[in-house]
Structure formats: C-alpha cells, structure tokens
C-alpha positions as CSV (number, residue, x, y, z in Angstrom):
1,M,0.0,0.0,0.0
2,F,2.9,2.3,0.8
3,L,4.1,1.9,-2.8
4,I,0.7,2.9,-4.2
5,E,0.6,6.0,-2.1
6,K,4.2,6.9,-3.1
7,R,3.2,6.5,-6.7
8,L,0.2,8.8,-6.3
9,E,2.4,11.4,-4.5
10,T,5.0,11.3,-7.2
11,A,2.5,11.4,-10.1
12,L,0.8,14.4,-8.5
13,E,4.1,16.2,-8.5
14,V,4.8,15.2,-12.1
15,V,1.5,16.5,-13.5
16,Q,2.1,19.9,-11.8
17,R,5.5,20.1,-13.4
18,I,4.1,19.0,-16.8
19,G,1.3,21.5,-16.5
20,K,3.8,24.3,-16.2
21,L,5.7,23.0,-19.2
22,L,2.6,23.0,-21.3
23,L,1.7,26.5,-20.4
24,S,5.2,27.7,-21.2
25,R,5.0,26.0,-24.6
26,K,1.5,27.3,-25.7
27,E,3.0,30.1,-27.8
28,S,5.8,28.1,-29.2
29,I,4.4,25.0,-30.9
30,L,7.0,24.2,-33.5
31,N,5.5,21.2,-35.3
32,I,2.0,19.9,-35.8
33,R,1.3,16.7,-37.7
34,Q,-1.6,14.3,-38.4
35,K,-1.8,10.8,-37.1
36,S,-4.8,8.6,-37.9
37,S,-6.7,11.3,-39.8
38,W,-6.7,15.1,-40.4
39,A,-8.7,15.4,-37.1
40,D,-6.1,13.5,-35.1
41,L,-3.2,15.8,-34.3
42,V,0.1,15.6,-32.4
43,T,2.6,18.4,-31.7
44,N,6.2,18.5,-30.6
45,V,5.0,19.5,-27.2
46,D,3.0,16.2,-26.8
47,L,6.2,14.3,-27.5
48,E,8.4,16.4,-25.2
49,A,5.8,16.2,-22.4
50,Q,5.6,12.4,-22.6
51,E,9.3,12.0,-22.6
52,V,9.6,14.2,-19.5
53,I,6.7,12.3,-17.7
54,V,8.3,8.9,-18.4
55,N,11.7,10.0,-17.3
56,L,10.4,11.5,-14.1
57,L,8.4,8.4,-13.2
58,K,11.2,6.0,-14.2
59,A,13.6,7.9,-11.9
60,S,11.4,6.8,-8.9
61,F,10.0,3.5,-10.3
62,P,12.6,2.1,-12.8
63,N,10.9,-1.3,-13.1
64,D,7.5,-0.1,-14.0
65,V,6.1,-0.2,-17.6
66,F,4.9,2.8,-19.6
67,F,2.0,2.9,-22.1
68,G,1.5,6.2,-23.8
69,E,-0.3,7.9,-26.6
70,E,2.9,8.7,-28.5
71,G,4.4,5.2,-28.8
72,S,3.2,2.3,-26.6
73,V,3.7,-1.2,-25.2
74,S,1.3,-4.0,-25.6
75,L,-2.0,-3.9,-23.7
76,E,-1.2,-7.3,-22.4
77,H,1.3,-5.6,-20.0
78,L,-0.9,-3.8,-17.6
79,N,0.7,-4.8,-14.3
80,R,2.7,-2.1,-12.7
81,T,1.9,0.0,-15.8
82,W,1.5,3.7,-16.2
83,V,-0.9,4.8,-18.9
84,I,-0.1,8.3,-20.0
85,D,-1.6,11.0,-22.2
86,P,0.7,14.0,-22.2
87,I,-1.9,16.2,-23.7
88,D,-5.5,15.1,-24.0
89,G,-7.2,17.7,-26.1
90,T,-4.3,18.5,-28.4
91,S,-6.5,20.5,-30.8
92,N,-7.7,22.7,-27.9
93,F,-4.1,23.2,-26.9
94,I,-3.2,24.2,-30.5
95,Y,-6.1,26.7,-30.6
96,R,-5.3,28.0,-27.1
97,L,-8.6,26.8,-25.6
98,P,-8.4,25.9,-21.9
99,F,-9.8,22.3,-22.2
100,F,-6.6,20.2,-22.4
101,S,-5.1,18.0,-19.7
102,V,-2.3,15.9,-18.5
103,S,-3.6,12.4,-17.8
104,I,-1.8,9.7,-15.9
105,A,-3.1,6.4,-14.6
106,Y,-1.5,3.5,-12.9
107,F,-2.5,-0.2,-13.3
108,E,-1.7,-2.9,-10.8
109,F,-2.4,-6.5,-11.8
110,G,-4.6,-5.2,-14.7
111,V,-6.7,-3.0,-12.4
112,P,-6.7,0.8,-12.7
113,T,-5.6,1.9,-9.3
114,I,-4.5,5.6,-9.5
115,G,-5.9,8.3,-11.8
116,I,-4.8,11.9,-12.1
117,V,-6.1,14.5,-14.5
118,H,-4.5,18.0,-14.4
119,I,-6.0,20.9,-16.3
120,P,-3.2,23.5,-16.3
121,D,-5.2,26.5,-17.7
122,L,-8.0,26.0,-15.2
123,K,-5.7,25.2,-12.3
124,E,-7.7,22.1,-11.5
125,T,-6.3,18.7,-10.5
126,F,-8.6,15.7,-10.2
127,W,-7.3,12.5,-8.6
128,A,-8.3,9.2,-7.1
129,E,-6.8,6.1,-5.6
130,K,-8.8,2.9,-5.7
131,G,-10.9,2.5,-2.6
132,K,-10.1,6.0,-1.2
133,G,-12.5,8.4,-3.0
134,A,-12.1,11.0,-5.7
135,F,-10.9,14.6,-5.3
136,L,-10.7,17.9,-7.0
137,N,-8.0,20.2,-5.6
138,G,-8.3,18.3,-2.4
139,N,-12.1,18.4,-2.1
140,R,-14.1,15.2,-2.2
141,I,-16.3,14.9,-5.3
142,Y,-19.3,12.8,-6.3
143,V,-21.4,12.2,-9.5
144,G,-24.7,13.9,-9.9
145,K,-28.1,12.4,-9.0
146,K,-30.1,13.0,-12.2
147,K,-32.2,10.0,-13.2
148,T,-33.9,11.1,-16.4
149,L,-32.6,12.0,-19.8
150,N,-34.7,15.1,-20.3
151,N,-32.9,17.0,-17.5
152,A,-29.4,15.5,-18.2
153,L,-26.5,17.5,-19.5
154,V,-24.7,15.0,-21.7
155,A,-21.2,15.3,-23.2
156,T,-19.8,13.4,-26.1
157,G,-16.7,13.3,-28.4
158,F,-16.3,13.1,-32.1
159,P,-14.5,10.1,-33.6
160,Y,-11.3,10.6,-35.5
161,D,-12.4,8.0,-38.0
162,I,-14.1,10.0,-40.7
163,E,-16.6,7.4,-41.7
164,L,-17.6,6.7,-38.1
165,R,-17.9,10.5,-37.6
166,K,-20.4,10.6,-40.5
167,R,-22.5,7.8,-39.1
168,S,-22.4,9.3,-35.6
169,A,-23.7,12.6,-36.7
170,S,-27.3,11.3,-37.1
171,L,-27.1,9.8,-33.6
172,Y,-26.2,13.2,-32.1
173,A,-29.1,14.8,-33.9
174,R,-31.6,12.2,-32.5
175,L,-30.2,12.5,-29.0
176,L,-30.3,16.3,-28.8
177,P,-34.1,16.6,-28.5
178,V,-34.4,14.1,-25.6
179,V,-31.7,15.5,-23.3
180,N,-31.3,18.9,-21.5
181,D,-28.4,19.7,-23.8
182,L,-25.3,18.2,-25.5
183,R,-21.7,19.3,-25.0
184,A,-18.3,18.4,-26.6
185,Y,-15.2,19.8,-24.8
186,G,-12.8,17.9,-27.0
187,A,-11.0,16.1,-24.2
188,A,-12.4,12.8,-22.9
189,S,-10.4,13.0,-19.7
190,I,-11.9,16.3,-18.8
191,E,-15.5,15.3,-19.7
192,L,-15.3,12.2,-17.5
193,C,-14.0,14.2,-14.6
194,Y,-16.8,16.7,-15.1
195,V,-19.2,13.8,-14.8
196,A,-17.4,12.7,-11.7
197,C,-17.9,16.0,-10.0
198,G,-21.4,16.7,-11.2
199,R,-20.7,19.4,-13.8
200,L,-22.0,17.0,-16.4
201,D,-24.5,14.2,-16.0
202,A,-23.3,11.7,-18.6
203,Y,-20.7,11.1,-21.3
204,F,-20.4,8.8,-24.2
205,E,-18.1,8.4,-27.2
206,P,-18.1,5.9,-30.0
207,Q,-14.3,5.8,-30.5
208,V,-12.0,6.4,-27.6
209,A,-8.5,5.1,-26.6
210,L,-7.3,3.8,-23.3
211,Y,-4.8,6.6,-22.7
212,D,-7.6,9.2,-23.1
213,I,-9.8,7.7,-20.3
214,A,-7.7,5.4,-18.0
215,A,-7.1,8.0,-15.3
216,S,-10.6,9.5,-15.5
217,L,-12.2,6.1,-15.1
218,V,-10.5,5.7,-11.7
219,I,-11.7,9.1,-10.7
220,L,-15.3,8.5,-12.0
221,S,-15.5,5.1,-10.2
222,E,-14.3,6.5,-6.9
223,A,-16.9,9.4,-7.3
224,G,-19.7,6.9,-7.5
225,G,-20.0,6.7,-11.3
226,E,-20.4,3.7,-13.6
227,F,-19.2,3.0,-17.1
228,K,-19.6,0.4,-19.9
229,S,-18.8,0.0,-23.5
230,L,-21.5,1.3,-25.9
231,D,-22.3,-2.3,-26.8
232,G,-23.5,-2.8,-23.2
233,E,-20.6,-5.0,-22.2
234,E,-18.3,-4.4,-19.3
235,W,-15.5,-2.0,-20.2
236,E,-12.1,-3.6,-20.8
237,P,-8.8,-1.9,-21.5
238,T,-9.1,-3.0,-25.1
239,S,-12.6,-1.5,-25.4
240,T,-13.0,1.2,-28.1
241,S,-16.1,2.9,-26.9
242,L,-17.5,4.2,-23.6
243,I,-20.6,5.4,-21.8
244,A,-20.4,6.9,-18.2
245,A,-22.9,8.3,-15.7
246,N,-24.5,7.5,-12.4
247,H,-26.2,4.0,-12.3
248,H,-29.8,5.2,-13.2
249,L,-28.8,7.5,-16.0
250,L,-26.3,5.1,-17.5
251,L,-28.9,2.5,-18.0
252,K,-31.4,4.9,-19.6
253,L,-28.9,6.6,-21.9
254,L,-27.4,3.2,-22.9
255,A,-30.9,1.9,-23.7
256,F,-31.6,5.0,-25.9
257,L,-28.3,4.7,-27.8
258,R,-28.7,1.0,-28.3
259,Q,-32.2,1.4,-29.6
260,E,-31.1,4.1,-32.0
261,E,-28.4,1.8,-33.4
262,R,-31.1,-0.8,-34.5
C-alpha cells in the first residue's frame, strides 16, 4: 500500500510540473502533424511532455512499464503499468482553448488503481486512488443524481475515423431533442472528470483510446459513477467505446443509444 501512495504522490508532483511545461509552450508550438486522420493531431509539445513524464516516473519506479499515446507497449502488460496521455485535447491546446489536460493512470495486476487529470489552464487537478475516494483540488467529489434523460446535460466526443464520424452525426441529432443539452469539450479525460464532480451528468463516445480515459475512469468510479462499452458489455482496457454516468442515467442513456443503433 505504501508503494501505491508513493506513486500517487510522485505522479501528482509530475502533473504539476508538466502543466507548467505545457503553459510555457503554448505560444511556441513548432510542429503539428496528423496521425490517424486530419482530425487527429500531435505536436512536438506532446512528444516532449511524454518524454519528461516517463523520465520523471522512471527515476522513482525504474521497473514499471509505460503505455503512452505517443508510442506504446502491448495492452497485455498492464501490471505495474503507467498509462499516459501527455496532452488530452491537443486541438484545444493548439487553438489556445483551456480544455486540455495531462492524464496519468497506474494499473496494478490489470486494475486501474491511480488516476490523475490535471487541467493547467484552469488550475484544477482531479485525482483518485482505488478505494479512497475522488478529489478535485483536495475536495471530495461525487457524481450527480439526475435520473432522467430530459434534464441531463450530456457530453460526447467526435470520432477521428471520418466514416464513423459521419455515421455518428445522425445519432447526435436524434439525441439532442431528448436531453437537456449536449456538450463536446474535445477532451475525454476532462469530460469524464466533469461527470465525476457533477458538472456533467453523462458522457459517451463511439471511439476512444485507453490513454484518453484510463485516469478519469478511476476518478469516476471513486466518485460513484459507472461505465460500460457502448455495446452494453463491461468495459475492458481493449474496449474502443465508452458510456459513463450514475447508475440510473447510464442504463437509460445506454438503452436509448442501443435502440437508435437498430
């Protein structure tokens, strides 16, 4: 247990340091390139930040494994593994919007055990350790209590895959009239943390990667939230979609989305 607490303490220090690095680089992005599509971007700052994160964590935990957005190990190796997204919301970072984060999770024996999401521009740090609750800047947080779709503020994300983006557009259009409103912040880690603290009521995304959500899922779970894959199955590290909310709202939103797929 001491080693888990030591990892949490170290990772909290690391995200603060990386947050300062990102803020210092916002006006000096030297390179932007596409990855899987024209909507999926990476900058030299992403690469620099990930290298610094890995080096700082390795200095304290040299035998741990590191899985990151910019280069990765196999998903089979999720014991004593750090899952890192140096900048979630890279497009927001490029456009100088505040919704980008540093996201770090730690897996022990395949179980997400530590989650930290730091939003530098907003000076907010969400974190959780399995079994010990979720926090925002030191204050305990909990998911909201909404139970019906018509008063739920729902967030989503847009797939990088262009064909999936086209197919998803009609789903968003059908959902909008039955919920309070729909939001898209462009950073899954932040949207899930907002569900965890009650700023949003639910979140779903048809295409999402482990490094985008790993840390936030620990936070969400410790805040009383639940999550599944959009196919209704239990979420696994290899899952490619996600839905999250409190128990009652998750079931209702999932039922609506599954019905609309038919």
